[in-house]
Wavefront OBJ file of the C-alpha trace (Angstrom):
o trace
v 15.791 -22.646 34.836
v 18.627 -23.324 32.353
v 18.342 -23.276 28.652
v 17.794 -26.893 28.268
v 14.975 -26.843 30.703
v 13.427 -23.827 28.892
v 13.679 -25.425 25.504
v 12.212 -28.683 26.747
v 9.270 -26.845 28.358
v 8.702 -24.938 25.195
v 8.789 -28.018 23.004
v 6.214 -29.714 25.337
v 3.925 -26.679 25.253
v 4.019 -26.476 21.415
v 3.217 -30.193 21.114
v 0.136 -29.640 23.397
v -0.978 -26.545 21.609
v -0.710 -28.105 18.097
v -2.671 -31.127 19.188
v -5.338 -28.906 20.791
v -5.528 -26.575 17.768
v -6.019 -29.474 15.298
v -8.555 -31.246 17.382
v -10.423 -27.972 18.119
v -10.342 -27.003 14.429
v -11.542 -30.413 13.202
v -14.497 -30.259 15.639
v -15.440 -26.627 14.496
v -15.382 -27.621 10.812
v -16.789 -31.195 10.937
v -19.402 -30.848 13.816
v -20.462 -27.176 13.900
v -19.509 -26.273 10.176
v -17.612 -23.216 11.241
v -14.157 -22.011 10.434
v -11.379 -23.828 12.098
v -10.077 -20.571 13.764
v -13.051 -20.761 16.253
v -12.013 -24.162 17.260
v -8.452 -23.063 17.745
v -9.635 -20.171 19.743
v -11.720 -22.246 22.009
v -9.033 -24.947 22.415
v -6.819 -22.189 23.730
v -9.291 -21.091 26.212
v -9.591 -24.780 27.443
v -5.744 -25.541 27.784
v -4.830 -22.028 28.889
v -3.449 -21.054 32.178
v -6.850 -19.779 33.398
v -8.487 -23.333 32.908
v -6.711 -26.734 32.470
v -3.311 -25.252 31.899
v -3.291 -23.703 35.480
v -3.872 -27.209 37.117
v -0.680 -28.757 38.505
v -0.181 -32.244 37.113
v 2.133 -34.878 38.564
v 5.759 -34.665 37.400
v 4.869 -31.994 34.748
v 3.464 -29.369 37.117
v 1.373 -26.488 35.524
v 1.506 -26.620 31.734
v 1.140 -22.855 31.246
v 1.934 -20.635 34.123
v 0.634 -17.074 34.583
v 1.035 -14.269 36.918
v -1.412 -12.426 38.910
v -3.124 -11.195 35.650
v -3.427 -12.053 32.089
v -1.552 -8.977 31.107
v 1.703 -10.398 32.587
v 1.237 -13.714 31.040
v 3.264 -13.213 27.926
v 6.242 -12.099 30.000
v 6.021 -15.359 32.017
v 6.125 -17.343 28.739
v 8.175 -15.010 26.389
v 9.388 -17.845 24.222
v 5.914 -19.151 23.504
v 4.701 -15.561 22.957
v 7.507 -15.014 20.395
v 6.463 -18.153 18.459
v 2.855 -16.987 18.493
v 3.912 -13.540 17.120
v 5.843 -15.168 14.273
v 2.553 -17.012 13.450
v 0.754 -13.681 13.248
v 3.388 -12.301 10.855
v 3.069 -15.518 8.562
v -0.693 -15.147 8.698
v -0.754 -11.552 7.469
v 2.134 -12.210 4.899
v -0.175 -14.928 3.387
v -3.202 -12.781 3.471
v -1.297 -10.248 1.420
v -0.038 -12.807 -0.959
v -3.562 -14.232 -1.656
v -4.946 -10.735 -2.330
v -5.511 -10.026 -6.072
v -3.657 -6.704 -6.314
v -5.237 -5.674 -9.674
v -8.687 -6.383 -8.353
v -7.717 -4.508 -5.168
v -6.818 -1.464 -7.327
v -9.727 -1.819 -9.642
v -12.420 -1.773 -6.891
v -10.296 0.437 -4.584
v -12.466 3.512 -4.977
v -15.924 2.083 -4.074
v -14.343 -0.329 -1.594
v -12.657 2.536 0.245
v -16.013 4.206 0.638
v -17.453 1.094 2.068
v -14.359 0.411 4.325
v -14.592 3.960 5.625
v -18.221 3.428 6.748
v -17.213 0.187 8.129
v -14.594 2.022 10.170
v -16.083 5.117 11.387
v -19.347 3.792 12.785
v -17.925 0.749 14.565
v -15.084 2.959 16.047
v -17.491 5.716 17.283
v -19.989 2.952 18.744
v -17.256 0.930 20.389
v -15.583 3.866 22.044
v -18.909 5.388 23.095
v -20.168 2.197 24.668
v -16.860 1.796 26.545
v -17.176 5.365 28.053
v -20.960 4.979 28.701
v -20.661 1.725 30.515
v -17.783 3.033 32.757
v -14.827 1.136 31.405
v -12.990 4.267 30.258
v -12.924 7.927 31.609
v -13.497 9.533 28.221
v -13.263 9.269 24.432
v -9.320 9.902 24.604
v -8.895 7.008 27.285
v -6.624 4.479 25.526
v -9.118 1.669 26.679
v -12.005 3.378 24.733
v -9.750 4.040 21.739
v -8.611 0.356 21.651
v -12.171 -1.028 21.919
v -12.976 1.329 18.901
v -10.017 -0.075 17.101
v -10.958 -3.648 17.687
v -14.501 -2.951 16.517
v -13.170 -1.719 13.062
v -11.508 -4.980 11.852
v -12.896 -7.225 9.136
v -11.446 -10.790 8.580
v -10.284 -11.177 4.914
v -9.711 -14.856 5.428
v -13.013 -15.825 6.986
v -14.902 -13.783 4.513
v -13.197 -15.094 1.524
v -13.525 -18.675 2.811
v -17.417 -18.340 3.131
v -17.784 -16.649 -0.284
v -15.601 -19.302 -1.988
v -17.521 -22.069 -0.405
v -20.859 -20.726 -1.685
v -19.435 -19.887 -5.052
v -20.164 -16.032 -4.691
v -16.614 -14.749 -4.557
v -16.671 -13.300 -8.018
v -19.941 -11.548 -7.813
v -20.137 -7.717 -7.542
v -21.013 -8.023 -3.846
v -18.245 -10.624 -3.243
v -15.461 -8.554 -4.923
v -16.650 -5.429 -3.188
v -16.579 -7.106 0.184
v -13.158 -8.616 -0.285
v -11.641 -5.313 -1.485
v -13.365 -3.391 1.342
v -12.269 -5.974 3.869
v -8.628 -5.607 2.785
v -8.840 -1.878 3.071
v -10.679 -2.164 6.348
v -7.867 -4.153 7.738
v -5.285 -1.764 6.581
v -7.230 1.233 8.010
v -7.833 -0.775 11.289
v -4.173 -1.528 11.509
v -3.288 2.166 11.008
v -5.875 3.010 13.603
v -4.173 0.492 15.890
v -0.871 2.154 15.195
v -2.201 5.538 16.152
v -3.735 4.458 19.299
v -0.666 2.587 20.450
v 1.329 5.864 19.855
v -1.142 7.952 21.842
v -1.345 5.265 24.668
v 2.416 4.938 25.021
v 2.948 8.682 25.101
v 0.360 9.154 27.825
v -1.535 12.020 26.085
v -3.368 12.926 23.015
v -3.392 15.995 20.746
v -4.431 16.636 17.277
v -0.800 17.299 16.139
v 0.186 13.844 17.692
v -2.540 12.001 15.746
v -1.516 13.732 12.607
v 2.174 12.924 13.126
v 1.555 9.269 14.056
v -1.094 8.848 11.247
v 1.180 10.422 8.590
v 4.049 8.244 9.687
v 2.001 5.121 9.630
v 0.465 5.845 6.173
v 3.612 7.147 4.777
v 5.415 3.896 5.821
v 2.850 1.756 4.536
v 2.524 3.399 1.087
v 6.400 3.728 0.785
v 6.945 0.180 1.623
v 4.153 -1.053 -0.755
v 5.402 1.242 -3.537
v 9.031 0.002 -3.237
v 7.673 -3.554 -2.938
v 5.571 -3.373 -6.055
v 8.509 -1.713 -8.152
v 11.046 -4.317 -7.261
v 8.682 -7.333 -6.939
v 9.202 -8.749 -10.333
v 13.006 -8.513 -10.116
v 12.831 -10.150 -6.679
v 10.469 -12.743 -7.940
v 12.807 -13.660 -10.829
v 15.791 -13.720 -8.396
v 13.984 -16.120 -5.975
v 12.533 -18.394 -8.745
v 16.245 -18.857 -9.951
v 17.129 -20.684 -6.748
v 17.010 -24.369 -7.424
v 17.332 -25.634 -3.840
v 14.332 -27.215 -2.267
v 12.205 -24.657 -0.456
v 14.688 -21.801 -1.127
v 12.141 -19.532 -2.716
v 9.702 -20.015 0.295
v 12.359 -19.339 2.795
v 13.607 -16.239 1.105
v 10.149 -14.790 0.540
v 9.428 -15.378 4.249
v 12.677 -13.660 4.968
v 11.432 -10.596 3.129
v 8.090 -10.799 5.041
v 10.106 -10.965 8.324
v 12.323 -8.112 7.268
v 9.353 -5.974 6.413
v 7.749 -6.890 9.802
v 10.976 -5.820 11.577
v 11.194 -2.562 9.665
v 7.471 -1.739 10.551
v 8.155 -2.457 14.191
v 11.256 -0.224 14.103
v 9.196 2.712 12.820
v 6.854 2.206 15.678
v 4.185 0.449 13.669
v 2.592 -3.029 13.974
v 4.730 -5.856 12.609
v 1.737 -7.305 10.720
v 1.314 -4.253 8.453
v 4.894 -4.771 7.104
v 4.237 -8.399 6.599
v 0.976 -7.715 4.842
v 2.440 -5.058 2.596
v 5.276 -7.404 1.312
v 2.888 -10.178 0.704
v 0.660 -7.821 -1.242
v 3.631 -6.631 -3.429
v 4.640 -10.194 -4.116
v 1.132 -11.096 -5.209
v 1.652 -9.352 -8.469
v 4.317 -11.839 -9.568
v 4.812 -15.358 -10.846
v 6.332 -16.247 -7.447
v 2.751 -16.043 -6.081
v 1.706 -19.321 -7.355
v 4.717 -21.213 -6.058
v 4.432 -19.673 -2.576
v 0.703 -20.246 -2.211
v 1.302 -23.933 -2.583
v 4.374 -24.009 -0.324
v 3.456 -21.657 2.418
v 0.424 -23.666 3.424
v 2.733 -26.123 5.477
v 4.181 -23.332 7.393
v 0.691 -21.755 7.852
v -0.856 -24.964 9.215
v 1.853 -25.093 11.863
v 2.529 -21.572 13.062
v -0.809 -19.709 12.513
v -2.881 -22.151 14.869
v -0.315 -21.597 17.459
v -1.108 -17.746 17.337
v -4.838 -18.425 17.710
v -4.617 -20.869 20.514
v -2.239 -18.521 22.282
v -4.880 -15.705 21.887
v -7.375 -18.074 23.481
v -5.036 -18.855 26.374
v -5.059 -15.170 27.335
v -8.798 -15.422 28.248
v -9.448 -15.012 31.985
v -12.929 -16.409 32.407
v -13.363 -14.831 35.847
v -12.509 -11.401 34.640
v -14.741 -11.838 31.458
v -17.761 -12.714 33.779
v -17.366 -9.296 35.297
v -17.789 -7.651 31.997
v -20.498 -10.057 30.510
v -23.085 -7.355 29.921
v -20.578 -5.147 28.366
v -19.552 -7.969 26.054
v -23.108 -8.443 24.970
v -23.644 -4.752 24.153
v -20.362 -4.716 22.284
v -21.225 -7.762 20.300
v -24.654 -6.249 19.400
v -23.146 -3.083 18.315
v -20.440 -4.840 16.311
v -23.212 -6.518 14.220
v -25.295 -3.340 13.834
v -22.308 -1.128 12.975
v -20.888 -3.151 10.112
v -24.288 -3.829 8.489
v -25.277 -0.255 8.700
v -21.730 1.336 8.283
v -21.013 -0.681 5.168
v -24.616 -1.202 3.855
v -25.475 2.392 3.574
v -22.586 3.466 1.511
v -23.237 0.505 -0.720
v -26.695 1.889 -1.628
v -24.942 5.073 -2.916
v -22.632 2.918 -5.146
v -25.062 1.102 -7.262
v -26.317 -1.705 -5.044
v -29.846 -2.343 -4.134
v -31.064 -3.146 -0.587
v -30.186 -6.901 -1.071
v -26.752 -6.156 -2.370
v -26.202 -3.717 0.530
v -27.230 -6.358 2.918
v -24.948 -9.007 1.552
v -22.078 -6.439 1.765
v -22.873 -5.525 5.250
v -23.099 -9.153 6.480
v -19.888 -10.017 4.491
v -18.052 -7.409 6.518
v -19.194 -8.890 9.846
v -16.523 -11.284 10.911
v -13.733 -9.716 12.961
v -11.600 -12.783 12.996
v -7.757 -12.762 13.200
v -7.256 -9.088 12.862
v -9.443 -8.253 15.923
v -7.401 -10.933 17.834
v -4.227 -9.218 16.714
v -5.354 -5.906 17.819
v -6.707 -7.236 21.040
v -3.471 -9.092 21.675
v -1.385 -5.959 21.270
v -3.454 -4.020 23.617
v -3.311 -6.729 26.211
v 0.389 -7.454 25.974
v 1.291 -3.728 26.151
v -0.697 -3.459 29.293
v -3.209 -0.913 27.888
v -6.200 -3.044 28.390
v -6.995 -5.543 31.169
v -8.192 -9.095 31.013
v -11.861 -8.098 31.342
v -11.681 -5.958 28.108
v -9.610 -8.602 26.377
v -12.339 -11.178 27.183
v -14.972 -8.741 25.819
v -13.049 -8.503 22.482
v -12.798 -12.272 22.370
v -16.551 -12.648 22.848
v -17.316 -10.029 20.170
v -14.905 -11.896 17.776
v -16.469 -15.278 18.286
v -20.092 -13.896 17.960
v -19.454 -12.028 14.666
v -17.362 -14.800 13.201
v -19.984 -17.396 13.953
v -22.880 -15.207 12.714
v -21.428 -14.287 9.412
v -21.512 -17.668 7.671
v -24.955 -18.405 9.234
v -26.427 -15.047 7.797
v -24.364 -14.742 4.525
v -25.469 -18.041 3.004
v -29.116 -17.401 3.040
v -28.487 -13.728 1.977
v -27.014 -15.107 -1.264
v -29.674 -17.634 -2.001
v -31.692 -17.013 -5.189
v -30.726 -15.416 -8.377
v -31.825 -11.827 -7.585
v -28.970 -9.442 -8.403
v -27.536 -7.051 -5.773
v -27.140 -4.331 -8.313
v -29.774 -1.717 -9.181
v -28.803 -1.245 -12.902
v -29.320 -4.979 -13.529
v -32.557 -5.051 -11.864
v -33.703 -2.072 -13.896
v -32.540 -3.622 -16.996
l 1 2 3 4 5 6 7 8 9 10 11 12 13 14 15 16 17 18 19 20 21 22 23 24 25 26 27 28 29 30 31 32 33 34 35 36 37 38 39 40 41 42 43 44 45 46 47 48 49 50 51 52 53 54 55 56 57 58 59 60 61 62 63 64 65 66 67 68 69 70 71 72 73 74 75 76 77 78 79 80 81 82 83 84 85 86 87 88 89 90 91 92 93 94 95 96 97 98 99 100 101 102 103 104 105 106 107 108 109 110 111 112 113 114 115 116 117 118 119 120 121 122 123 124 125 126 127 128 129 130 131 132 133 134 135 136 137 138 139 140 141 142 143 144 145 146 147 148 149 150 151 152 153 154 155 156 157 158 159 160 161 162 163 164 165 166 167 168 169 170 171 172 173 174 175 176 177 178 179 180 181 182 183 184 185 186 187 188 189 190 191 192 193 194 195 196 197 198 199 200 201 202 203 204 205 206 207 208 209 210 211 212 213 214 215 216 217 218 219 220 221 222 223 224 225 226 227 228 229 230 231 232 233 234 235 236 237 238 239 240 241 242 243 244 245 246 247 248 249 250 251 252 253 254 255 256 257 258 259 260 261 262 263 264 265 266 267 268 269 270 271 272 273 274 275 276 277 278 279 280 281 282 283 284 285 286 287 288 289 290 291 292 293 294 295 296 297 298 299 300 301 302 303 304 305 306 307 308 309 310 311 312 313 314 315 316 317 318 319 320 321 322 323 324 325 326 327 328 329 330 331 332 333 334 335 336 337 338 339 340 341 342 343 344 345 346 347 348 349 350 351 352 353 354 355 356 357 358 359 360 361 362 363 364 365 366 367 368 369 370 371 372 373 374 375 376 377 378 379 380 381 382 383 384 385 386 387 388 389 390 391 392 393 394 395 396 397 398 399 400 401 402 403 404 405 406 407 408 409 410 411 412 413 414 415 416 417 418 419 420
């Protein structure tokens, strides 16, 4: 296939993906009152190579080819995979940009405690269930480690969207949830980085974990520190460009550069993109970028979510259905307990702790990114990937359903206010 045929096929695939994404998102929001990401994910499952995309149509042939397993799928569609990964970088760059850095620092201490509970218990239960149900040989098996990593994620975007819709984003619980969700994602990405390093080396040792972990944390803190120090100067420089869209293009260039640097250090690209977005969130450039980046986000990010849905092999997922149900149940319990119990020690009452636990439920885009990394690097198979998708959908759907009634009424979630 020559370059013209490759580009033509890619353009056709992107057209189909964008139409499916927007229809799926519209149905999810309008009919089911759920975040559009769920509709995009389901749309990907429907048009993917293991469903309609694998059907051979007259003239066009199969819309999305695949090899003998989902693991090889990105290699057969490397151009589409590349576009999807660019979408994930844009997603995390925007997530960092929309984070209130001062609020992040202010609530960093208590939120870190909550986030740690929301990481340790889900990771332990996810890895343990994977071993006990026979999908991994032991706790050091990369499959068990990846399932644990997938369980640790919390969706900043979905949580923020729900809290904003119900007008509770500025409550003590809302602020704590958002700050903890951000830290949770950073910790989850660092866990992912450590696990990838372990998996690719073929072994595990305490020294290796310390080296990989120190490398990941050191790079993240170093990049973030440098970004914050130069952010105002960079903002002034970019705002000085008068060309249409220049500041957006150059800011995204910084995000892509940070992502590339992260990858060159053996880390996930998304941690570099998020760090640069977080640094720029402290500047005047943030307002202009938030308005402008929406157009890019609406095009590229849905491609990523649809692509993740396209990787779901239904026949393989059916083989691990019982495991998926167990993991989904553990995902719910582990976040509510793992985040709720520390909250009780930080001045929240039972209602406040429950709100925080529920607010940390949705795994959303970060879990999909973690699952995608595991699948495309051949560390997990299509059955485990399908389980991750099932868990992500279940927790993301349940969070809004449970969170809205949890915030009903005027009762405070803080013990001190109740005592007063």
